[in-house]
DRENNULUM-811098 format. One record per residue (C-alpha): x, y, z; residue in three letters. Coordinates in steps of 0.1 Angstrom, whole numbers. Each point is the difference from the previous one (the first is absolute). Layout:
# DRENNULUM-811098
<pt px="X" py="Y" pz="Z" res="ala"/>
...
# end
This chain:
# DRENNULUM-811098
<pt px="985" py="1831" pz="1070" res="met"/>
<pt px="19" py="-32" pz="-4" res="leu"/>
<pt px="21" py="-14" pz="28" res="his"/>
<pt px="28" py="-25" pz="-4" res="val"/>
<pt px="5" py="-25" pz="29" res="phe"/>
<pt px="34" py="-17" pz="2" res="val"/>
<pt px="11" py="-29" pz="22" res="gly"/>
<pt px="38" py="-1" pz="3" res="cys"/>
<pt px="23" py="-27" pz="15" res="leu"/>
<pt px="16" py="11" pz="33" res="asn"/>
<pt px="12" py="-32" pz="14" res="arg"/>
<pt px="24" py="-25" pz="-15" res="thr"/>
<pt px="-9" py="-35" pz="-11" res="ala"/>
<pt px="20" py="-29" pz="-15" res="pro"/>
<pt px="-19" py="2" pz="-33" res="tyr"/>
<pt px="0" py="38" pz="-4" res="phe"/>
<pt px="33" py="17" pz="-10" res="ser"/>
<pt px="-6" py="33" pz="16" res="arg"/>
<pt px="-22" py="19" pz="24" res="ala"/>
<pt px="4" py="37" pz="-4" res="his"/>
<pt px="-36" py="11" pz="5" res="gly"/>
<pt px="-17" py="20" pz="27" res="val"/>
<pt px="-31" py="-22" pz="2" res="gly"/>
<pt px="-33" py="16" pz="-12" res="leu"/>
<pt px="-1" py="31" pz="-20" res="ala"/>
<pt px="-27" py="21" pz="-18" res="val"/>
<pt px="4" py="24" pz="-28" res="tyr"/>
<pt px="-24" py="23" pz="-19" res="ala"/>
<pt px="2" py="-5" pz="-37" res="phe"/>
<pt px="-13" py="23" pz="-27" res="asp"/>
<pt px="-7" py="-20" pz="-31" res="glu"/>
<pt px="2" py="30" pz="-23" res="asp"/>
<pt px="32" py="16" pz="11" res="ser"/>
<pt px="14" py="-35" pz="12" res="leu"/>
<pt px="12" py="16" pz="32" res="ala"/>
<pt px="5" py="-18" pz="33" res="phe"/>
<pt px="-2" py="16" pz="34" res="glu"/>
<pt px="8" py="-19" pz="32" res="lys"/>
<pt px="-29" py="3" pz="25" res="arg"/>
<pt px="7" py="-25" pz="28" res="ala"/>
<pt px="22" py="-29" pz="11" res="glu"/>
<pt px="5" py="-23" pz="29" res="thr"/>
<pt px="26" py="-25" pz="10" res="gly"/>
<pt px="-23" py="-15" pz="26" res="asp"/>
<pt px="-10" py="-30" pz="-22" res="val"/>
<pt px="25" py="-28" pz="-7" res="asp"/>
<pt px="6" py="-10" pz="-37" res="asn"/>
<pt px="-33" py="9" pz="-15" res="pro"/>
<pt px="4" py="-19" pz="-32" res="thr"/>
<pt px="-37" py="1" pz="-9" res="phe"/>
<pt px="-27" py="27" pz="4" res="leu"/>
<pt px="-37" py="3" pz="-4" res="ser"/>
<pt px="-17" py="34" pz="-2" res="val"/>
<pt px="-36" py="8" pz="6" res="asp"/>
<pt px="-6" py="35" pz="-16" res="pro"/>
<pt px="-35" py="4" pz="15" res="glu"/>
<pt px="11" py="-6" pz="36" res="lys"/>
<pt px="35" py="14" pz="-7" res="arg"/>
<pt px="14" py="-32" pz="16" res="ser"/>
<pt px="33" py="-16" pz="-7" res="val"/>
<pt px="10" py="-36" pz="9" res="tyr"/>
<pt px="35" py="-10" pz="0" res="ala"/>
<pt px="12" py="-37" pz="3" res="thr"/>
<pt px="33" py="-5" pz="18" res="ser"/>
<pt px="23" py="-26" pz="-16" res="glu"/>
<pt px="27" py="-8" pz="26" res="val"/>
<pt px="21" py="-31" pz="-5" res="tyr"/>
<pt px="5" py="-9" pz="36" res="glu"/>
<pt px="-36" py="2" pz="11" res="trp"/>
<pt px="-23" py="-30" pz="2" res="lys"/>
<pt px="-29" py="23" pz="-5" res="glu"/>
<pt px="-2" py="31" pz="-22" res="gly"/>
<pt px="-20" py="30" pz="9" res="thr"/>
<pt px="-23" py="24" pz="-18" res="val"/>
<pt px="-2" py="37" pz="11" res="ser"/>
<pt px="-29" py="23" pz="-6" res="ala"/>
<pt px="5" py="38" pz="-6" res="tyr"/>
<pt px="-22" py="29" pz="-8" res="arg"/>
<pt px="13" py="26" pz="-24" res="phe"/>
<pt px="-12" py="37" pz="0" res="asp"/>
<pt px="7" py="13" pz="-34" res="pro"/>
<pt px="-7" py="36" pz="11" res="asp"/>
<pt px="25" py="0" pz="29" res="gly"/>
<pt px="23" py="-26" pz="-15" res="gly"/>
<pt px="-2" py="-21" pz="32" res="val"/>
<pt px="3" py="-38" pz="3" res="leu"/>
<pt px="-18" py="-11" pz="33" res="thr"/>
<pt px="7" py="-34" pz="13" res="tyr"/>
<pt px="-32" py="-19" pz="9" res="leu"/>
<pt px="10" py="-36" pz="11" res="asn"/>
<pt px="18" py="-31" pz="-9" res="lys"/>
<pt px="-10" py="-37" pz="-2" res="gln"/>
<pt px="21" py="-33" pz="-5" res="val"/>
<pt px="-7" py="-17" pz="-33" res="thr"/>
<pt px="1" py="-35" pz="15" res="leu"/>
<pt px="28" py="-11" pz="-25" res="gly"/>
<pt px="35" py="10" pz="-9" res="ser"/>
<pt px="11" py="23" pz="-28" res="ile"/>
<pt px="-31" py="19" pz="-6" res="ala"/>
<pt px="3" py="7" pz="-38" res="ala"/>
<pt px="-33" py="14" pz="-13" res="his"/>
<pt px="-32" py="16" pz="12" res="ser"/>
<pt px="-32" py="12" pz="-16" res="ser"/>
<pt px="-34" py="13" pz="10" res="leu"/>
<pt px="-32" py="-19" pz="-6" res="ser"/>
<pt px="-24" py="16" pz="-26" res="arg"/>
<pt px="-23" py="12" pz="27" res="asp"/>
<pt px="28" py="14" pz="21" res="gly"/>
<pt px="-9" py="-20" pz="31" res="arg"/>
<pt px="31" py="-22" pz="1" res="phe"/>
<pt px="37" py="1" pz="-7" res="leu"/>
<pt px="16" py="-32" pz="-13" res="met"/>
<pt px="37" py="-8" pz="5" res="val"/>
<pt px="20" py="-27" pz="-18" res="ala"/>
<pt px="29" py="-14" pz="21" res="asn"/>
<pt px="28" py="-13" pz="-22" res="tyr"/>
<pt px="13" py="-21" pz="28" res="ser"/>
<pt px="35" py="-13" pz="6" res="met"/>
<pt px="9" py="-29" pz="23" res="gly"/>
<pt px="-24" py="-14" pz="25" res="glu"/>
<pt px="-15" py="11" pz="33" res="gly"/>
<pt px="-26" py="24" pz="13" res="gly"/>
<pt px="-36" py="2" pz="-13" res="pro"/>
<pt px="13" py="-4" pz="-35" res="asp"/>
<pt px="-31" py="12" pz="-19" res="arg"/>
<pt px="3" py="4" pz="-37" res="ser"/>
<pt px="-27" py="27" pz="-1" res="val"/>
<pt px="-15" py="20" pz="28" res="ser"/>
<pt px="-31" py="23" pz="0" res="val"/>
<pt px="-4" py="31" pz="22" res="phe"/>
<pt px="-30" py="20" pz="6" res="gly"/>
<pt px="0" py="38" pz="-3" res="arg"/>
<pt px="-13" py="24" pz="27" res="asn"/>
<pt px="-18" py="31" pz="-9" res="pro"/>
<pt px="32" py="22" pz="6" res="asp"/>
<pt px="20" py="-22" pz="-23" res="gly"/>
<pt px="18" py="-20" pz="26" res="ser"/>
<pt px="1" py="-38" pz="-2" res="leu"/>
<pt px="-16" py="-27" pz="22" res="thr"/>
<pt px="20" py="-31" pz="8" res="pro"/>
<pt px="-2" py="-26" pz="-27" res="ala"/>
<pt px="-34" py="-13" pz="-3" res="val"/>
<pt px="10" py="-31" pz="-21" res="ser"/>
<pt px="28" py="-17" pz="-18" res="gly"/>
<pt px="8" py="-29" pz="-23" res="val"/>
<pt px="30" py="-23" pz="-2" res="val"/>
<pt px="15" py="-15" pz="-33" res="his"/>
<pt px="22" py="-30" pz="1" res="ser"/>
<pt px="21" py="-19" pz="-24" res="gly"/>
<pt px="30" py="8" pz="-23" res="ser"/>
<pt px="11" py="4" pz="-36" res="gly"/>
<pt px="28" py="-14" pz="-23" res="pro"/>
<pt px="24" py="29" pz="7" res="asn"/>
<pt px="18" py="-11" pz="32" res="arg"/>
<pt px="14" py="34" pz="7" res="glu"/>
<pt px="-31" py="21" pz="-5" res="arg"/>
<pt px="-28" py="-24" pz="3" res="gln"/>
<pt px="8" py="-19" pz="31" res="glu"/>
<pt px="-33" py="10" pz="15" res="arg"/>
<pt px="-29" py="22" pz="-5" res="ser"/>
<pt px="7" py="36" pz="-8" res="his"/>
<pt px="-31" py="21" pz="-3" res="ala"/>
<pt px="9" py="32" pz="-19" res="his"/>
<pt px="-32" py="18" pz="-9" res="cys"/>
<pt px="-37" py="1" pz="11" res="ala"/>
<pt px="-25" py="21" pz="-20" res="leu"/>
<pt px="-38" py="0" pz="-2" res="gln"/>
<pt px="-12" py="-6" pz="-36" res="leu"/>
<pt px="-32" py="21" pz="1" res="ala"/>
<pt px="-28" py="13" pz="23" res="asp"/>
<pt px="-8" py="-31" pz="22" res="asp"/>
<pt px="23" py="-20" pz="-21" res="gly"/>
<pt px="27" py="-25" pz="6" res="leu"/>
<pt px="32" py="9" pz="18" res="val"/>
<pt px="29" py="-13" pz="-22" res="leu"/>
<pt px="32" py="-11" pz="17" res="val"/>
<pt px="32" py="-5" pz="-21" res="ala"/>
<pt px="22" py="-26" pz="17" res="asp"/>
<pt px="36" py="0" pz="-15" res="leu"/>
<pt px="10" py="-31" pz="20" res="gly"/>
<pt px="-29" py="-22" pz="-11" res="leu"/>
<pt px="-4" py="11" pz="-36" res="asp"/>
<pt px="-37" py="7" pz="8" res="arg"/>
<pt px="-25" py="28" pz="-1" res="val"/>
<pt px="-27" py="-6" pz="26" res="phe"/>
<pt px="-35" py="16" pz="1" res="gly"/>
<pt px="-16" py="6" pz="32" res="tyr"/>
<pt px="-36" py="14" pz="8" res="arg"/>
<pt px="3" py="28" pz="26" res="leu"/>
<pt px="-28" py="-2" pz="24" res="gly"/>
<pt px="-18" py="29" pz="17" res="ser"/>
<pt px="20" py="-8" pz="32" res="asp"/>
<pt px="33" py="0" pz="-18" res="gly"/>
<pt px="5" py="-38" pz="-3" res="thr"/>
<pt px="14" py="-15" pz="-31" res="leu"/>
<pt px="-15" py="-31" pz="-14" res="ala"/>
<pt px="20" py="-18" pz="-28" res="arg"/>
<pt px="-21" py="-2" pz="-32" res="gln"/>
<pt px="24" py="-8" pz="-28" res="thr"/>
<pt px="36" py="-3" pz="-11" res="glu"/>
<pt px="19" py="0" pz="-32" res="val"/>
<pt px="35" py="-14" pz="-7" res="ala"/>
<pt px="28" py="21" pz="-16" res="ala"/>
<pt px="27" py="-18" pz="-20" res="ala"/>
<pt px="23" py="-20" pz="21" res="ser"/>
<pt px="27" py="22" pz="15" res="gly"/>
<pt px="-17" py="32" pz="-13" res="ala"/>
<pt px="-3" py="17" pz="34" res="gly"/>
<pt px="-31" py="22" pz="-1" res="pro"/>
<pt px="8" py="33" pz="17" res="arg"/>
<pt px="-24" py="29" pz="-8" res="his"/>
<pt px="-34" py="4" pz="-16" res="ile"/>
<pt px="-16" py="27" pz="-21" res="ala"/>
<pt px="-38" py="2" pz="-3" res="leu"/>
<pt px="-17" py="9" pz="-33" res="his"/>
<pt px="-28" py="26" pz="2" res="pro"/>
<pt px="-24" py="-27" pz="-13" res="asp"/>
<pt px="0" py="-16" pz="35" res="gly"/>
<pt px="6" py="-35" pz="-14" res="arg"/>
<pt px="34" py="1" pz="-18" res="thr"/>
<pt px="32" py="-1" pz="21" res="val"/>
<pt px="37" py="1" pz="-9" res="phe"/>
<pt px="26" py="-19" pz="22" res="val"/>
<pt px="36" py="10" pz="-1" res="phe"/>
<pt px="22" py="-30" pz="6" res="asn"/>
<pt px="33" py="9" pz="17" res="glu"/>
<pt px="21" py="-31" pz="-5" res="leu"/>
<pt px="-5" py="-6" pz="-38" res="asp"/>
<pt px="-8" py="37" pz="-9" res="ser"/>
<pt px="-33" py="-7" pz="-17" res="thr"/>
<pt px="-35" py="15" pz="1" res="val"/>
<pt px="-31" py="-22" pz="1" res="ala"/>
<pt px="-34" py="15" pz="-8" res="ser"/>
<pt px="-30" py="-19" pz="15" res="met"/>
<pt px="-37" py="5" pz="1" res="arg"/>
<pt px="-26" py="-9" pz="25" res="leu"/>
<pt px="-26" py="-25" pz="-13" res="gln"/>
<pt px="-37" py="-3" pz="8" res="ala"/>
<pt px="7" py="-30" pz="22" res="asp"/>
<pt px="24" py="20" pz="21" res="gly"/>
<pt px="32" py="-15" pz="-15" res="ser"/>
<pt px="27" py="17" pz="-19" res="phe"/>
<pt px="11" py="-8" pz="-35" res="ala"/>
<pt px="35" py="9" pz="-11" res="val"/>
<pt px="-2" py="20" pz="-32" res="leu"/>
<pt px="36" py="9" pz="-9" res="asp"/>
<pt px="35" py="-1" pz="13" res="val"/>
<pt px="27" py="22" pz="-15" res="val"/>
<pt px="36" py="9" pz="9" res="ala"/>
<pt px="8" py="32" pz="18" res="ala"/>
<pt px="36" py="1" pz="-11" res="leu"/>
<pt px="16" py="3" pz="-34" res="pro"/>
<pt px="12" py="-32" pz="-16" res="ala"/>
<pt px="34" py="-12" pz="13" res="gly"/>
<pt px="-2" py="21" pz="32" res="val"/>
<pt px="4" py="-18" pz="33" res="ser"/>
<pt px="11" py="9" pz="36" res="his"/>
<pt px="-31" py="21" pz="5" res="ser"/>
<pt px="-30" py="-2" pz="22" res="his"/>
<pt px="-35" py="13" pz="-5" res="ala"/>
<pt px="-13" py="23" pz="26" res="ala"/>
<pt px="-30" py="23" pz="-3" res="asp"/>
<pt px="-29" py="1" pz="-24" res="ile"/>
<pt px="-27" py="26" pz="-9" res="his"/>
<pt px="-27" py="6" pz="-26" res="ile"/>
<pt px="-9" py="33" pz="-16" res="ser"/>
<pt px="-34" py="16" pz="13" res="pro"/>
<pt px="-17" py="-9" pz="-34" res="asp"/>
<pt px="12" py="-36" pz="2" res="gly"/>
<pt px="18" py="2" pz="-34" res="arg"/>
<pt px="37" py="-3" pz="11" res="phe"/>
<pt px="18" py="-20" pz="26" res="leu"/>
<pt px="34" py="9" pz="16" res="tyr"/>
<pt px="24" py="-22" pz="19" res="gly"/>
<pt px="34" py="8" pz="16" res="ser"/>
<pt px="31" py="-22" pz="-4" res="asn"/>
<pt px="27" py="1" pz="26" res="arg"/>
<pt px="34" py="-8" pz="-15" res="gly"/>
<pt px="-10" py="9" pz="-35" res="his"/>
<pt px="-12" py="33" pz="18" res="asp"/>
<pt px="-27" py="6" pz="-24" res="ser"/>
<pt px="-38" py="6" pz="-3" res="ile"/>
<pt px="-16" py="-26" pz="-24" res="ala"/>
<pt px="-30" py="14" pz="-20" res="val"/>
<pt px="-28" py="-22" pz="-13" res="phe"/>
<pt px="-32" py="8" pz="-20" res="ala"/>
<pt px="-30" py="-18" pz="14" res="val"/>
<pt px="-25" py="-13" pz="-25" res="glu"/>
<pt px="-35" py="9" pz="14" res="gln"/>
<pt px="-22" py="-29" pz="3" res="gly"/>
<pt px="26" py="-28" pz="-4" res="ser"/>
<pt px="24" py="12" pz="26" res="gly"/>
<pt px="29" py="-9" pz="-23" res="lys"/>
<pt px="33" py="20" pz="3" res="leu"/>
<pt px="21" py="15" pz="-27" res="thr"/>
<pt px="35" py="10" pz="10" res="pro"/>
<pt px="9" py="36" pz="-10" res="arg"/>
<pt px="35" py="2" pz="12" res="gly"/>
<pt px="20" py="12" pz="31" res="his"/>
<pt px="9" py="33" pz="14" res="val"/>
<pt px="29" py="5" pz="25" res="ser"/>
<pt px="-12" py="6" pz="35" res="ser"/>
<pt px="26" py="28" pz="4" res="gly"/>
<pt px="19" py="-18" pz="29" res="gly"/>
<pt px="8" py="-33" pz="15" res="arg"/>
<pt px="-25" py="-25" pz="15" res="thr"/>
<pt px="-35" py="14" pz="-8" res="pro"/>
<pt px="-17" py="-18" pz="28" res="arg"/>
<pt px="-33" py="20" pz="-2" res="asn"/>
<pt px="-17" py="26" pz="-21" res="phe"/>
<pt px="-34" py="16" pz="-3" res="thr"/>
<pt px="-22" py="19" pz="-25" res="leu"/>
<pt px="-15" py="33" pz="8" res="thr"/>
<pt px="-38" py="0" pz="1" res="pro"/>
<pt px="-2" py="17" pz="-33" res="ser"/>
<pt px="23" py="-26" pz="-15" res="gly"/>
<pt px="23" py="27" pz="-15" res="arg"/>
<pt px="31" py="-10" pz="20" res="his"/>
<pt px="17" py="-29" pz="16" res="leu"/>
<pt px="22" py="5" pz="31" res="leu"/>
<pt px="27" py="-27" pz="3" res="val"/>
<pt px="17" py="-8" pz="33" res="ala"/>
<pt px="35" py="-11" pz="-8" res="asn"/>
<pt px="10" py="-17" pz="32" res="gln"/>
<pt px="39" py="-1" pz="-5" res="asp"/>
<pt px="4" py="35" pz="-17" res="ser"/>
<pt px="-17" py="20" pz="28" res="asp"/>
<pt px="-23" py="16" pz="-25" res="val"/>
<pt px="-36" py="1" pz="-13" res="ile"/>
<pt px="-2" py="5" pz="-37" res="val"/>
<pt px="-29" py="18" pz="-17" res="leu"/>
<pt px="-11" py="-14" pz="-34" res="leu"/>
<pt px="-26" py="15" pz="-22" res="ala"/>
<pt px="-26" py="-22" pz="-16" res="arg"/>
<pt px="-17" py="3" pz="-34" res="asp"/>
<pt px="-36" py="-10" pz="6" res="ala"/>
<pt px="-6" py="-9" pz="-36" res="glu"/>
<pt px="31" py="-22" pz="-7" res="thr"/>
<pt px="9" py="-9" pz="36" res="gly"/>
<pt px="36" py="10" pz="-6" res="asp"/>
<pt px="21" py="13" pz="29" res="leu"/>
<pt px="26" py="28" pz="-2" res="thr"/>
<pt px="24" py="13" pz="26" res="asp"/>
<pt px="-9" py="36" pz="11" res="thr"/>
<pt px="34" py="5" pz="15" res="gly"/>
<pt px="-16" py="8" pz="34" res="arg"/>
<pt px="14" py="-18" pz="30" res="arg"/>
<pt px="-9" py="-2" pz="36" res="leu"/>
<pt px="32" py="-8" pz="20" res="glu"/>
<pt px="-9" py="-21" pz="30" res="ile"/>
<pt px="18" py="-27" pz="19" res="gly"/>
<pt px="-8" py="-36" pz="-8" res="thr"/>
<pt px="-36" py="4" pz="-14" res="pro"/>
<pt px="-20" py="-33" pz="4" res="met"/>
<pt px="-35" py="10" pz="-7" res="cys"/>
<pt px="-16" py="31" pz="-16" res="val"/>
<pt px="-37" py="8" pz="0" res="arg"/>
<pt px="-19" py="31" pz="-14" res="val"/>
<pt px="-33" py="13" pz="13" res="ala"/>
<pt px="-22" py="31" pz="-7" res="ala"/>
<pt px="-6" py="16" pz="34" res="leu"/>
# end
């Protein structure tokens, strides 16, 4: 059975227009009937704007993004799919403000959190790494790294803004997209959870790297640039460096006043999808296997306003799009052969959805 995990905004912030959500909610989802059934929810977590889910241990990790805090937090829960119960495990500080993203290491031993960071003060780590206990709870941070510098956009790149941290492959590099520095950093994750910088690659000046999608080949990555609404494809080279293969626009010609948000690749690696906030669309790209080059295939309405986050089901048959400012998650059907998306007409009404994840439990 598939379960949908949703993080919803429940505290206001100057840069969010609404906060109508309960916090963390879980729904059962039947991919054949397209029916949703609420199983659990809790308001005990503040502004869970990003979630990571471990289906094997049935663990959920929710980062709290609260504007006034000098340090964010990450909360660990266990979900029982039989009883429909969310059990709180524990919480750790993220050693930096505006905790914006998390992901599990490939071996499942660590959780990595990217802190977007605003202002100065406190530990101010760009990325923090947490160990995982056998029950799924988190240890205090075992390591962290600090990025420094600025970019050309004075309003959005006045300092480092780490926005994503993902491990490329088993025992591979941890890639960190830094929107403020126009850089993607590569770190080696040690057996003790430490991060050692190995490489970095520059994005175009003012591009603002936000999120990363990993190709199944384990070497090709796609970086979604928030500020100039482009997608860059890159490939890991034998010497450990990255080569930029291609850069394409994520918006139709002539469209402005939109910001790139989330990006995901189909399970077979043939199609790439990115959400545009403002244009309120999902951009579709065909991926040329081997070269990593992208061919734009058009745009589909996200079905609401501000598609901050979306996800594919494990089968790749559907996309669930969290439309932050329309209080709705929209279900799109995906054609595996063409990559095309169509609106199923199914909606999950939920207050201020910020992040949606799907797991088979």
